[in-house]
Structures are given as structure tokens and as C-alpha cells.
C-alpha positions in Angstrom: -7.4 18.6 -4.0 -4.5 16.6 -5.6 -3.5 13.0 -5.1 -0.4 14.2 -3.2 -2.7 15.8 -0.6 -4.5 12.5 -0.1 -4.2 8.8 0.9 -5.8 5.8 -0.8 -8.7 4.7 1.3 -9.6 1.8 -1.0 -11.5 1.4 -4.2 -15.0 0.9 -5.6 -15.3 -2.8 -6.7 -18.7 -3.0 -8.5 -22.3 -1.7 -8.7 -24.6 -3.1 -6.0 -28.3 -3.3 -7.0 -30.1 -1.0 -9.4 -30.3 2.3 -7.5 -26.7 3.4 -7.8 -25.1 1.8 -4.8 -21.6 0.6 -5.0 -19.6 -2.1 -3.2 -16.2 -0.8 -2.0 -13.2 -2.1 -0.2 -11.7 0.2 2.4 -8.1 -0.7 3.0 -8.1 0.3 6.7 -7.5 -1.3 10.1 -10.7 0.1 11.8 -13.6 0.4 9.4 -15.8 2.1 12.0 -13.6 5.3 11.7 -14.8 5.7 8.1 -18.5 4.9 8.4 -19.5 8.6 8.8 -17.4 10.3 6.1 -19.3 13.0 4.2 -17.1 13.2 1.1 -15.1 10.7 -1.0 -12.7 11.7 -3.8 -12.9 9.3 -6.7 -10.0 9.0 -9.1 -11.2 9.4 -12.7 -8.7 9.7 -15.6 -6.0 11.0 -13.3 -8.1 13.6 -11.5 -9.9 13.5 -8.2 -13.6 14.1 -8.3 -15.4 14.8 -4.9 -18.6 13.0 -4.3 -20.9 13.7 -1.3 -21.6 10.4 0.6 -25.2 9.6 1.4 -24.3 6.6 3.5 -21.7 3.8 4.1 -22.9 0.4 5.4 -20.5 -2.4 6.3 -21.1 -5.7 4.6 -21.6 -8.4 7.2 -19.0 -11.2 7.2 -16.9 -9.4 4.6 -13.8 -7.8 6.0 -13.5 -4.1 5.1 -16.2 -4.3 2.4 -18.9 -1.7 2.4 -21.9 -0.5 0.5 -21.5 3.1 -0.4 -24.1 5.5 -1.8 -22.7 8.6 -3.6 -24.9 11.6 -4.2 -25.9 12.0 -7.8 -25.3 8.3 -8.6 -28.8 7.0 -8.8 -28.7 4.2 -11.4 -26.7 1.0 -12.0 -25.4 2.4 -15.2 -23.9 5.4 -13.4 -22.5 3.2 -10.7 -20.8 0.8 -13.2 -18.8 3.7 -14.7 -17.2 4.3 -11.3 -16.4 0.6 -10.6 -12.7 -0.2 -10.2 -11.9 3.5 -9.3 -9.6 4.3 -6.4 -11.0 6.2 -3.4 -9.1 8.9 -1.7 -9.4 11.0 1.5 -7.3 14.0 2.6 -4.2 13.2 4.6 -5.7 15.3 7.4 -8.2 12.5 7.9 -5.7 9.9 8.8 -6.2 8.8 12.4 -3.3 9.3 14.8 -0.8 6.4 15.1 -0.1 4.7 18.3 3.5 3.7 19.2 6.7 5.6 18.4 7.7 3.3 15.5 4.3 3.2 13.9 4.1 4.7 10.4 1.8 4.9 7.5 3.1 3.1 4.5 2.8 6.1 2.1 4.9 8.4 4.4 8.1 6.3 4.3 8.3 6.2 0.5 11.7 7.7 -0.3 13.1 7.3 3.3 16.7 6.1 3.6 17.0 2.5 4.9 19.8 2.2 7.4 20.8 -1.2 8.7 22.3 -1.3 12.2 25.3 -3.3 10.9 25.7 -2.4 7.3 24.7 1.3 7.4 22.8 3.0 4.5 21.5 0.5 2.0 19.0 2.3 -0.2 15.7 4.0 -0.2 12.1 2.8 0.2 10.7 2.4 -3.4 7.3 1.1 -2.6 5.4 -1.0 0.0 3.7 -4.2 -1.1 0.6 -4.8 1.1 0.0 -8.5 0.6 -2.6 -10.6 2.4 0.0 -12.6 4.2 2.7 -10.0 4.7 3.7 -6.3 4.2 7.0 -5.8 2.5 9.3 -2.8 1.9 10.9 -2.7 -1.5 14.3 -1.2 -2.1 17.0 -1.5 -4.7 20.3 -2.7 -3.4 23.2 -3.3 -5.7 20.9 -3.3 -8.7 18.5 -5.9 -7.2 15.1 -5.4 -5.6 15.2 -6.5 -2.0 12.0 -7.1 0.0 12.1 -6.4 3.8 9.2 -7.6 5.9 7.5 -4.9 8.0 7.8 -6.5 11.4 8.6 -5.2 14.9 11.7 -7.4 15.0 13.1 -5.8 11.9 12.0 -2.1 12.1 14.0 -0.5 14.9 13.2 3.2 14.5 11.5 5.7 12.2 13.2 9.1 12.0 10.8 11.5 10.3 13.1 14.5 10.7 16.0 12.7 8.9 13.6 10.7 6.7 15.2 7.4 7.6 14.1 4.0 8.6 16.5 2.1 10.9 16.3 -1.6 10.5 17.8 -4.9 11.7 17.7 -7.1 8.7 17.0 -10.8 9.1 20.2 -12.9 8.9 21.1 -13.7 5.3 18.4 -11.6 3.7 20.6 -9.5 1.5 22.7 -12.5 0.6 19.7 -14.3 -0.8 19.2 -11.5 -3.3 22.9 -11.1 -4.0 23.4 -14.8 -4.5 20.7 -14.9 -7.2 22.5 -12.0 -8.9 25.9 -13.8 -8.7 24.2 -17.0 -10.1 23.0 -15.0 -13.1 26.4 -13.5 -13.7 28.1 -16.9 -13.5 25.7 -18.4 -16.0 27.5 -17.7 -19.3 25.3 -19.9 -21.4 27.7 -22.9 -21.4 27.3 -26.2 -19.5 29.6 -29.1 -18.8 29.0 -32.7 -19.8 30.8 -35.4 -17.9 31.8 -38.2 -20.3 32.3 -41.6 -18.6 
């Protein structure tokens, strides 16, 4: 199993107790879909190591946080060596998406971004999944441009042509281009008005 065959489920945050349990964050919409998994792949030094899962228990009042017990990890010292490791599952375990324009973030990396007015703009470099917003990053005229993932802006996903059709918010590109023009105009000199 390679990283390309998998998606990031989340990561192990820290040891929990003395018996080898770990706290983990599962970066998912529906935690209940992952409570009965039998194997997790843990990234260690660039490789994926499979671990049998003894149990997964959600932490009450902590969104997407769980206690996970991995087979063979029976002491706090062993658990601490796995803390901060990313967790992976095979792509085949992704639940089906609902809606014709729904997509998983990882699948649109490299897709061409096509604006309904301007045409082809660039490609999806990465997705920033922030607490307050999810943003598509692309390079346009040498500048990073961030596009909010929102139903009003994403018109269509074409998996066959690997393209993402968008309607950019008014003035979005100009904001990034203006900051570029301001940098070009700043030649290191400034004017002083003498009265």
C-alpha cells in the first residue's frame, strides 16, 4: 500500500493513558462511518505501516476526536512514538459522495480551473482546509490565488476532462493582481512634499 493509494483520515495526536491508547483526530464529516475500521495505516518515515485496530471510541464533546487502540501498542512509551503521525485508509474506503458537484479535495489536485468568463486560469495546487473556510490554491500570473469552495463559486466538476468550472467572486483576481502591481510600482523611492 502506497500513499498514492490512500487518503488522509487524520492523525494521531498524543498518547492517552498508560496502556498504549492514543488520541486521534479524524478529519471526516461523519465520524460514525469510521468507528468500526479494522486496519489503519500509520505514516512512519515516509512509509505506511498497517496496524490492526482493536477499537475506536469517540471522545464526548470533542468534534472528530477519538481514542484508538492499535494491536501491539500496549504501553505509553510505544504510543508516544506514534504521536503526530498521519493516519491513512485506502481510497476504496471513501464513502460515496452525494450531489453531482461534490468532490473529495484530494481528487481535484491538478485539475484545470476554468472560469465562466475568463476561461482557463490555472490548476489546483492544493486545498487549504481551514476551520472557517476551505480554499483552493492556484497560481495565476505568478501569484497564489485562493478561491473559496462554495456552491456559489463551483459550477461543475468534470472528472473526465479533469477540470473544475468556477464563477469567481467579483474582483477576486484583481485583488491578487493589484498587490502584484503595487510591488512592481514600489521602486524603493518615495516622494517628500516640501512646503
